[in-house]
N, C-alpha and C positions, 0 to 999 in steps of 0.2 A: 702915228699912232700906233707901235706895236701893242697885238693882242692875243692875252693868253685865255687859258682855259687851266684850269685850276680847282686848288682846294683852299677854304677858307676852315680854318680850326672853329670851334665852335664846344662846348661842351663844359667841366668840369676839370679837376685838377686829375689826372690819371684816368680819365674817361671821355679822351676824347672823341667826337663828332666832326668830321666833317658837308658843310657846300661844296657842291664843285658850282664854281662861279667863273666867268664871263667877266674880263678884267684888264687894265690895260697897262701894259709891265712894269709901269712904274711906281705905281702907287702898293702900299703895303697889303702883307698877306690878307689882315683883316679890315683893308682900308673899305673905299666904297667900291662897288663893282658895277657894273653893265647891268649884268641881268644872273639870277638864277637857275642852272639848268638838273638839277641836278641834289645824291644826298649820298654819301660813304658812313656805314659806322661800321668801322670793324674788331668792334668788342666781340659783336657777335662769331658764331660759329656752326659753316661758315661766316667770310664777311659778307654788311647786305648792304646792295644800293640799289638809291633809285634815279632813272636820268631819265631828261624828256629829249627821247630822239629824237625826233622832228627841230627842236632847238638846237639840239648837237649838231645834229649837221649840216644846221642853217647858215653857224660859227664858224664849223668847218672851211664848205664851203667859200663864206668869207674870207680865210685867210689868217683867221685865229692859230693859235699852237697851241694843243696841250699841254702840259710837262706829264713825265715820266709816267705816273704813277697816276695822270688824268688818263691817260694810253691805254694803257693798260687795263683799265677798267670799262674803254670804251673797246674794246677788244673783246673781252668777257661779254660784255651789253650784244654784242655785233654792228657796233655802229665804226665806217669806211669812213676816207674820203670820196 
């Protein structure tokens, strides 16, 4: 089972808010997730995000692969493998 850390879209038309979730790579974007580890709001200036660092590090150490956008958020937050 390949596990990804990716964004799940919430909000309404033209006003997205994203959850940072851990999910199986085969599920749909907004399908079931294993765990929610944060949020990301690109509508604010500058963009606002909140990440549970302990949970993110745990999943990265267990082999979960972040998407490009999530990897950038983690880099800004100071989270590395």
